[in-house]
Backbone as XML, in Angstrom:
<?xml version="1.0"?>
<chain id="A" units="angstrom">
  <residue number="1" name="MET">
    <atom name="N" x="116.058" y="31.640" z="105.813"/>
    <atom name="CA" x="116.203" y="32.897" z="104.892"/>
    <atom name="C" x="116.543" y="32.410" z="103.507"/>
  </residue>
  <residue number="2" name="VAL">
    <atom name="N" x="116.007" y="33.293" z="102.603"/>
    <atom name="CA" x="115.936" y="33.012" z="100.998"/>
    <atom name="C" x="117.554" y="33.939" z="100.655"/>
  </residue>
  <residue number="3" name="PRO">
    <atom name="N" x="118.185" y="33.233" z="99.941"/>
    <atom name="CA" x="119.466" y="33.787" z="99.412"/>
    <atom name="C" x="119.155" y="35.005" z="98.445"/>
  </residue>
  <residue number="4" name="ALA">
    <atom name="N" x="120.185" y="35.946" z="98.853"/>
    <atom name="CA" x="119.970" y="37.105" z="97.946"/>
    <atom name="C" x="119.543" y="36.964" z="96.473"/>
  </residue>
  <residue number="5" name="LYS">
    <atom name="N" x="120.138" y="36.375" z="95.761"/>
    <atom name="CA" x="120.396" y="35.986" z="94.394"/>
    <atom name="C" x="119.322" y="35.258" z="93.958"/>
  </residue>
  <residue number="6" name="LEU">
    <atom name="N" x="118.594" y="34.435" z="95.107"/>
    <atom name="CA" x="117.146" y="33.828" z="94.481"/>
    <atom name="C" x="116.231" y="34.770" z="94.553"/>
  </residue>
  <residue number="7" name="VAL">
    <atom name="N" x="116.230" y="35.928" z="95.633"/>
    <atom name="CA" x="115.069" y="36.749" z="95.750"/>
    <atom name="C" x="115.302" y="38.106" z="94.480"/>
  </residue>
  <residue number="8" name="GLY">
    <atom name="N" x="116.503" y="38.235" z="94.167"/>
    <atom name="CA" x="116.854" y="38.999" z="92.760"/>
    <atom name="C" x="116.097" y="38.293" z="91.384"/>
  </residue>
  <residue number="9" name="ALA">
    <atom name="N" x="116.345" y="36.721" z="91.556"/>
    <atom name="CA" x="115.807" y="36.133" z="90.392"/>
    <atom name="C" x="114.347" y="36.112" z="90.164"/>
  </residue>
  <residue number="10" name="LEU">
    <atom name="N" x="113.861" y="35.828" z="91.481"/>
    <atom name="CA" x="112.233" y="35.842" z="91.278"/>
    <atom name="C" x="111.994" y="37.301" z="91.031"/>
  </residue>
  <residue number="11" name="ALA">
    <atom name="N" x="112.300" y="38.252" z="91.326"/>
    <atom name="CA" x="111.945" y="39.775" z="91.058"/>
    <atom name="C" x="112.244" y="39.933" z="89.659"/>
  </residue>
  <residue number="12" name="ALA">
    <atom name="N" x="113.207" y="39.262" z="89.004"/>
    <atom name="CA" x="113.386" y="39.614" z="87.549"/>
    <atom name="C" x="112.242" y="38.952" z="86.614"/>
  </residue>
  <residue number="13" name="ASP">
    <atom name="N" x="112.273" y="37.626" z="87.494"/>
    <atom name="CA" x="111.135" y="36.789" z="86.568"/>
    <atom name="C" x="109.758" y="37.385" z="86.615"/>
  </residue>
  <residue number="14" name="ARG">
    <atom name="N" x="109.258" y="38.003" z="87.694"/>
    <atom name="CA" x="108.129" y="38.982" z="88.264"/>
    <atom name="C" x="107.793" y="39.955" z="86.908"/>
  </residue>
  <residue number="15" name="LEU">
    <atom name="N" x="109.116" y="40.472" z="86.675"/>
    <atom name="CA" x="109.053" y="41.959" z="85.892"/>
    <atom name="C" x="109.122" y="41.355" z="84.456"/>
  </residue>
  <residue number="16" name="THR">
    <atom name="N" x="109.899" y="40.219" z="84.207"/>
    <atom name="CA" x="109.530" y="39.954" z="82.799"/>
    <atom name="C" x="108.443" y="39.199" z="82.605"/>
  </residue>
  <residue number="17" name="LYS">
    <atom name="N" x="107.674" y="38.906" z="83.309"/>
    <atom name="CA" x="106.315" y="38.300" z="83.075"/>
    <atom name="C" x="105.263" y="39.334" z="83.148"/>
  </residue>
  <residue number="18" name="ALA">
    <atom name="N" x="105.751" y="40.100" z="83.936"/>
    <atom name="CA" x="104.843" y="41.780" z="83.702"/>
    <atom name="C" x="104.670" y="42.288" z="82.343"/>
  </residue>
  <residue number="19" name="LEU">
    <atom name="N" x="105.931" y="42.407" z="81.524"/>
    <atom name="CA" x="106.471" y="43.014" z="80.717"/>
    <atom name="C" x="105.820" y="42.225" z="79.626"/>
  </residue>
  <residue number="20" name="THR">
    <atom name="N" x="106.047" y="40.921" z="79.765"/>
    <atom name="CA" x="105.278" y="39.771" z="78.495"/>
    <atom name="C" x="103.536" y="40.165" z="78.589"/>
  </residue>
  <residue number="21" name="ASP">
    <atom name="N" x="103.280" y="39.911" z="79.674"/>
    <atom name="CA" x="101.813" y="40.453" z="79.665"/>
    <atom name="C" x="101.458" y="41.504" z="79.165"/>
  </residue>
  <residue number="22" name="ALA">
    <atom name="N" x="102.165" y="42.530" z="79.556"/>
    <atom name="CA" x="101.685" y="43.898" z="78.898"/>
    <atom name="C" x="101.957" y="44.084" z="77.306"/>
  </residue>
  <residue number="23" name="ALA">
    <atom name="N" x="103.082" y="43.526" z="76.806"/>
    <atom name="CA" x="103.266" y="43.313" z="75.434"/>
    <atom name="C" x="102.247" y="42.458" z="74.729"/>
  </residue>
  <residue number="24" name="ALA">
    <atom name="N" x="101.739" y="41.475" z="75.281"/>
    <atom name="CA" x="100.328" y="40.684" z="74.595"/>
    <atom name="C" x="99.564" y="41.594" z="74.776"/>
  </residue>
  <residue number="25" name="ARG">
    <atom name="N" x="98.974" y="42.501" z="75.699"/>
    <atom name="CA" x="98.045" y="43.576" z="75.598"/>
    <atom name="C" x="98.050" y="44.492" z="74.676"/>
  </residue>
  <residue number="26" name="GLY">
    <atom name="N" x="99.385" y="44.588" z="73.945"/>
    <atom name="CA" x="99.850" y="45.649" z="72.949"/>
    <atom name="C" x="99.924" y="47.194" z="74.001"/>
  </residue>
  <residue number="27" name="LEU">
    <atom name="N" x="100.872" y="46.861" z="75.173"/>
    <atom name="CA" x="101.084" y="48.325" z="75.726"/>
    <atom name="C" x="102.492" y="48.316" z="75.716"/>
  </residue>
  <residue number="28" name="ARG">
    <atom name="N" x="102.948" y="49.200" z="75.074"/>
    <atom name="CA" x="104.411" y="49.761" z="75.082"/>
    <atom name="C" x="104.862" y="50.723" z="76.729"/>
  </residue>
  <residue number="29" name="HIS">
    <atom name="N" x="105.875" y="50.322" z="77.074"/>
    <atom name="CA" x="106.535" y="51.390" z="78.032"/>
    <atom name="C" x="107.532" y="52.302" z="77.533"/>
  </residue>
  <residue number="30" name="HIS">
    <atom name="N" x="107.511" y="53.761" z="78.381"/>
    <atom name="CA" x="108.254" y="54.524" z="77.729"/>
    <atom name="C" x="109.708" y="54.154" z="77.660"/>
  </residue>
  <residue number="31" name="CYS">
    <atom name="N" x="110.065" y="53.468" z="78.747"/>
    <atom name="CA" x="111.380" y="53.020" z="79.016"/>
    <atom name="C" x="111.970" y="52.351" z="77.567"/>
  </residue>
  <residue number="32" name="SER">
    <atom name="N" x="111.075" y="51.512" z="76.994"/>
    <atom name="CA" x="111.242" y="50.717" z="75.418"/>
    <atom name="C" x="111.087" y="51.711" z="74.485"/>
  </residue>
  <residue number="33" name="ASP">
    <atom name="N" x="110.833" y="53.011" z="74.579"/>
    <atom name="CA" x="110.406" y="53.595" z="73.374"/>
    <atom name="C" x="112.052" y="54.133" z="72.775"/>
  </residue>
  <residue number="34" name="PRO">
    <atom name="N" x="112.055" y="53.745" z="71.615"/>
    <atom name="CA" x="113.569" y="54.342" z="70.836"/>
    <atom name="C" x="113.764" y="56.016" z="71.086"/>
  </residue>
  <residue number="35" name="GLU">
    <atom name="N" x="112.710" y="56.661" z="71.058"/>
    <atom name="CA" x="112.938" y="58.257" z="71.249"/>
    <atom name="C" x="113.124" y="58.405" z="72.764"/>
  </residue>
  <residue number="36" name="THR">
    <atom name="N" x="112.832" y="57.731" z="73.709"/>
    <atom name="CA" x="112.882" y="58.232" z="74.920"/>
    <atom name="C" x="114.120" y="57.318" z="76.098"/>
  </residue>
  <residue number="37" name="GLY">
    <atom name="N" x="114.202" y="56.180" z="75.578"/>
    <atom name="CA" x="114.770" y="55.121" z="76.262"/>
    <atom name="C" x="115.726" y="55.285" z="76.747"/>
  </residue>
  <residue number="38" name="HIS">
    <atom name="N" x="117.054" y="56.539" z="76.281"/>
    <atom name="CA" x="118.017" y="56.266" z="76.526"/>
    <atom name="C" x="118.082" y="57.394" z="78.078"/>
  </residue>
  <residue number="39" name="MET">
    <atom name="N" x="116.879" y="58.289" z="78.393"/>
    <atom name="CA" x="116.514" y="58.802" z="79.515"/>
    <atom name="C" x="116.739" y="58.319" z="80.696"/>
  </residue>
  <residue number="40" name="TRP">
    <atom name="N" x="116.566" y="56.768" z="80.867"/>
    <atom name="CA" x="116.542" y="55.847" z="82.270"/>
    <atom name="C" x="118.111" y="55.708" z="82.749"/>
  </residue>
  <residue number="41" name="LEU">
    <atom name="N" x="118.803" y="55.766" z="81.605"/>
    <atom name="CA" x="120.071" y="55.684" z="82.033"/>
    <atom name="C" x="121.236" y="56.720" z="82.004"/>
  </residue>
  <residue number="42" name="SER">
    <atom name="N" x="120.598" y="57.860" z="81.848"/>
    <atom name="CA" x="121.241" y="59.074" z="81.134"/>
    <atom name="C" x="122.510" y="59.519" z="82.169"/>
  </residue>
  <residue number="43" name="GLU">
    <atom name="N" x="123.322" y="60.110" z="81.854"/>
    <atom name="CA" x="124.226" y="60.901" z="82.784"/>
    <atom name="C" x="123.964" y="61.969" z="83.243"/>
  </residue>
  <residue number="44" name="HIS">
    <atom name="N" x="122.967" y="62.462" z="82.626"/>
    <atom name="CA" x="122.248" y="63.950" z="82.934"/>
    <atom name="C" x="120.897" y="63.812" z="83.752"/>
  </residue>
  <residue number="45" name="GLU">
    <atom name="N" x="120.925" y="64.258" z="84.976"/>
    <atom name="CA" x="120.042" y="64.141" z="86.133"/>
    <atom name="C" x="118.748" y="64.580" z="85.782"/>
  </residue>
  <residue number="46" name="ASP">
    <atom name="N" x="118.795" y="65.512" z="84.959"/>
    <atom name="CA" x="117.275" y="66.588" z="84.434"/>
    <atom name="C" x="116.786" y="65.454" z="83.726"/>
  </residue>
  <residue number="47" name="GLU">
    <atom name="N" x="117.489" y="64.567" z="82.570"/>
    <atom name="CA" x="116.719" y="63.414" z="81.606"/>
    <atom name="C" x="116.160" y="62.271" z="82.814"/>
  </residue>
  <residue number="48" name="ARG">
    <atom name="N" x="116.917" y="61.921" z="83.853"/>
    <atom name="CA" x="116.589" y="60.842" z="84.354"/>
    <atom name="C" x="115.224" y="61.309" z="85.245"/>
  </residue>
  <residue number="49" name="GLU">
    <atom name="N" x="114.964" y="62.623" z="85.475"/>
    <atom name="CA" x="114.039" y="63.191" z="86.388"/>
    <atom name="C" x="112.951" y="62.986" z="85.299"/>
  </residue>
  <residue number="50" name="ILE">
    <atom name="N" x="112.934" y="63.230" z="84.278"/>
    <atom name="CA" x="111.535" y="63.200" z="83.226"/>
    <atom name="C" x="111.435" y="61.564" z="83.269"/>
  </residue>
  <residue number="51" name="ALA">
    <atom name="N" x="112.617" y="61.021" z="83.225"/>
    <atom name="CA" x="112.246" y="59.322" z="82.916"/>
    <atom name="C" x="111.427" y="58.737" z="84.247"/>
  </residue>
  <residue number="52" name="ALA">
    <atom name="N" x="111.888" y="59.437" z="85.300"/>
    <atom name="CA" x="111.056" y="58.964" z="86.840"/>
    <atom name="C" x="109.708" y="59.293" z="86.824"/>
  </residue>
  <residue number="53" name="ARG">
    <atom name="N" x="109.257" y="60.813" z="86.184"/>
    <atom name="CA" x="107.810" y="61.229" z="85.995"/>
    <atom name="C" x="107.308" y="60.204" z="84.755"/>
  </residue>
  <residue number="54" name="LEU">
    <atom name="N" x="107.749" y="59.712" z="83.876"/>
    <atom name="CA" x="107.255" y="58.885" z="82.704"/>
    <atom name="C" x="106.853" y="57.563" z="83.279"/>
  </residue>
  <residue number="55" name="CYS">
    <atom name="N" x="107.939" y="57.394" z="84.631"/>
    <atom name="CA" x="107.427" y="55.809" z="85.117"/>
    <atom name="C" x="106.236" y="55.700" z="85.788"/>
  </residue>
  <residue number="56" name="LEU">
    <atom name="N" x="105.827" y="57.062" z="86.253"/>
    <atom name="CA" x="104.557" y="56.944" z="87.377"/>
    <atom name="C" x="103.362" y="56.402" z="86.394"/>
  </residue>
  <residue number="57" name="GLY">
    <atom name="N" x="102.462" y="55.490" z="87.116"/>
    <atom name="CA" x="101.324" y="55.003" z="86.417"/>
    <atom name="C" x="101.764" y="53.697" z="85.703"/>
  </residue>
  <residue number="58" name="CYS">
    <atom name="N" x="103.027" y="53.453" z="85.346"/>
    <atom name="CA" x="103.261" y="52.394" z="84.606"/>
    <atom name="C" x="102.882" y="51.208" z="84.921"/>
  </residue>
  <residue number="59" name="PRO">
    <atom name="N" x="102.309" y="50.191" z="84.472"/>
    <atom name="CA" x="101.798" y="48.783" z="84.993"/>
    <atom name="C" x="102.899" y="48.109" z="85.530"/>
  </residue>
  <residue number="60" name="VAL">
    <atom name="N" x="104.163" y="48.211" z="85.003"/>
    <atom name="CA" x="105.028" y="47.133" z="85.863"/>
    <atom name="C" x="106.045" y="48.200" z="86.743"/>
  </residue>
  <residue number="61" name="GLN">
    <atom name="N" x="105.767" y="48.949" z="87.197"/>
    <atom name="CA" x="106.189" y="50.123" z="87.911"/>
    <atom name="C" x="106.791" y="49.412" z="89.345"/>
  </residue>
  <residue number="62" name="PRO">
    <atom name="N" x="105.911" y="48.544" z="90.027"/>
    <atom name="CA" x="106.560" y="47.678" z="91.226"/>
    <atom name="C" x="107.288" y="46.570" z="91.165"/>
  </residue>
  <residue number="63" name="GLU">
    <atom name="N" x="106.830" y="46.141" z="90.172"/>
    <atom name="CA" x="108.106" y="44.911" z="89.681"/>
    <atom name="C" x="109.567" y="45.432" z="89.318"/>
  </residue>
  <residue number="64" name="CYS">
    <atom name="N" x="109.138" y="46.634" z="88.616"/>
    <atom name="CA" x="110.523" y="47.337" z="88.204"/>
    <atom name="C" x="111.619" y="47.770" z="89.540"/>
  </residue>
  <residue number="65" name="TRP">
    <atom name="N" x="110.773" y="48.466" z="90.425"/>
    <atom name="CA" x="111.286" y="48.975" z="91.469"/>
    <atom name="C" x="112.083" y="47.579" z="92.244"/>
  </residue>
  <residue number="66" name="SER">
    <atom name="N" x="111.229" y="46.603" z="92.597"/>
    <atom name="CA" x="111.600" y="45.680" z="93.025"/>
    <atom name="C" x="112.993" y="44.864" z="92.772"/>
  </residue>
  <residue number="67" name="VAL">
    <atom name="N" x="112.806" y="44.705" z="91.240"/>
    <atom name="CA" x="114.454" y="44.247" z="90.669"/>
    <atom name="C" x="115.382" y="45.032" z="91.109"/>
  </residue>
  <residue number="68" name="ALA">
    <atom name="N" x="115.261" y="46.381" z="91.141"/>
    <atom name="CA" x="116.222" y="47.283" z="91.298"/>
    <atom name="C" x="116.973" y="47.033" z="92.677"/>
  </residue>
  <residue number="69" name="VAL">
    <atom name="N" x="115.602" y="47.101" z="93.939"/>
    <atom name="CA" x="116.290" y="47.294" z="95.040"/>
    <atom name="C" x="116.989" y="45.601" z="95.369"/>
  </residue>
  <residue number="70" name="SER">
    <atom name="N" x="116.291" y="44.613" z="94.791"/>
    <atom name="CA" x="117.065" y="43.234" z="94.914"/>
    <atom name="C" x="118.268" y="43.304" z="94.388"/>
  </residue>
  <residue number="71" name="ARG">
    <atom name="N" x="118.521" y="43.889" z="93.322"/>
    <atom name="CA" x="120.040" y="43.759" z="92.953"/>
    <atom name="C" x="120.556" y="45.119" z="93.440"/>
  </residue>
  <residue number="72" name="LYS">
    <atom name="N" x="120.340" y="45.602" z="93.915"/>
    <atom name="CA" x="121.089" y="46.601" z="94.890"/>
    <atom name="C" x="121.701" y="47.593" z="93.360"/>
  </residue>
  <residue number="73" name="GLU">
    <atom name="N" x="120.720" y="47.994" z="92.663"/>
    <atom name="CA" x="121.304" y="49.010" z="91.315"/>
    <atom name="C" x="121.704" y="50.298" z="92.237"/>
  </residue>
  <residue number="74" name="ARG">
    <atom name="N" x="122.858" y="50.965" z="91.374"/>
    <atom name="CA" x="123.433" y="52.090" z="91.735"/>
    <atom name="C" x="123.288" y="53.334" z="90.720"/>
  </residue>
  <residue number="75" name="PHE">
    <atom name="N" x="122.611" y="52.726" z="89.708"/>
    <atom name="CA" x="122.612" y="53.641" z="88.546"/>
    <atom name="C" x="121.228" y="53.930" z="87.705"/>
  </residue>
  <residue number="76" name="GLY">
    <atom name="N" x="120.739" y="54.943" z="87.384"/>
    <atom name="CA" x="119.881" y="54.615" z="86.518"/>
    <atom name="C" x="118.303" y="54.946" z="87.125"/>
  </residue>
  <residue number="77" name="VAL">
    <atom name="N" x="117.234" y="55.066" z="86.211"/>
    <atom name="CA" x="116.008" y="55.213" z="86.725"/>
    <atom name="C" x="115.048" y="53.517" z="87.079"/>
  </residue>
  <residue number="78" name="TRP">
    <atom name="N" x="114.565" y="53.125" z="87.820"/>
    <atom name="CA" x="114.167" y="52.115" z="87.876"/>
    <atom name="C" x="112.680" y="52.067" z="88.957"/>
  </residue>
  <residue number="79" name="GLY">
    <atom name="N" x="111.468" y="51.889" z="88.195"/>
    <atom name="CA" x="110.128" y="51.902" z="88.959"/>
    <atom name="C" x="110.036" y="53.299" z="89.669"/>
  </residue>
  <residue number="80" name="ALA">
    <atom name="N" x="110.212" y="54.204" z="88.618"/>
    <atom name="CA" x="109.871" y="55.917" z="89.103"/>
    <atom name="C" x="111.189" y="56.499" z="90.525"/>
  </residue>
  <residue number="81" name="VAL">
    <atom name="N" x="112.198" y="55.569" z="90.389"/>
    <atom name="CA" x="113.109" y="55.865" z="91.584"/>
    <atom name="C" x="114.447" y="55.940" z="90.664"/>
  </residue>
  <residue number="82" name="ASP">
    <atom name="N" x="115.172" y="57.210" z="90.940"/>
    <atom name="CA" x="116.438" y="57.391" z="90.465"/>
    <atom name="C" x="117.492" y="56.736" z="91.309"/>
  </residue>
  <residue number="83" name="PHE">
    <atom name="N" x="117.993" y="55.711" z="90.951"/>
    <atom name="CA" x="119.248" y="55.326" z="92.156"/>
    <atom name="C" x="120.435" y="55.709" z="91.660"/>
  </residue>
  <residue number="84" name="THR">
    <atom name="N" x="120.481" y="56.603" z="90.861"/>
    <atom name="CA" x="122.031" y="57.489" z="90.688"/>
    <atom name="C" x="122.319" y="58.242" z="91.738"/>
  </residue>
  <residue number="85" name="PRO">
    <atom name="N" x="123.566" y="57.938" z="92.517"/>
    <atom name="CA" x="124.010" y="58.848" z="93.658"/>
    <atom name="C" x="124.108" y="60.148" z="92.910"/>
  </residue>
  <residue number="86" name="ARG">
    <atom name="N" x="123.582" y="61.304" z="93.781"/>
    <atom name="CA" x="123.773" y="62.496" z="93.518"/>
    <atom name="C" x="125.146" y="63.077" z="94.040"/>
  </residue>
  <residue number="87" name="ARG">
    <atom name="N" x="125.211" y="63.987" z="92.991"/>
    <atom name="CA" x="126.853" y="64.837" z="93.123"/>
    <atom name="C" x="126.937" y="65.674" z="94.148"/>
  </residue>
  <residue number="88" name="LYS">
    <atom name="N" x="127.744" y="65.904" z="95.185"/>
    <atom name="CA" x="127.646" y="66.857" z="95.935"/>
    <atom name="C" x="128.052" y="68.361" z="95.438"/>
  </residue>
  <residue number="89" name="ILE">
    <atom name="N" x="127.692" y="69.190" z="95.588"/>
    <atom name="CA" x="127.784" y="70.506" z="95.090"/>
    <atom name="C" x="128.413" y="71.522" z="96.466"/>
  </residue>
  <residue number="90" name="GLU">
    <atom name="N" x="129.804" y="71.692" z="95.991"/>
    <atom name="CA" x="130.447" y="72.523" z="96.808"/>
    <atom name="C" x="130.772" y="73.826" z="96.608"/>
  </residue>
</chain>
């Protein structure tokens, strides 16, 4: 069995490589854009919904999602998925 920390580190390494390769090809990701980057960690659900849609088709989407799952992220948009718990409306 592979330790969870090692799985997380390997996933992070794959994401770093994918981001580096994309940057070498001149690609910029929406999440790194100074105009929109805040939406991925916004406290506003509507902004996170927009961020998740912007992730669709991103060349590093699978690696980003994998890192979030391996780290058990609990907030923000990762790989087109909003990991932020939904507030209960009563």
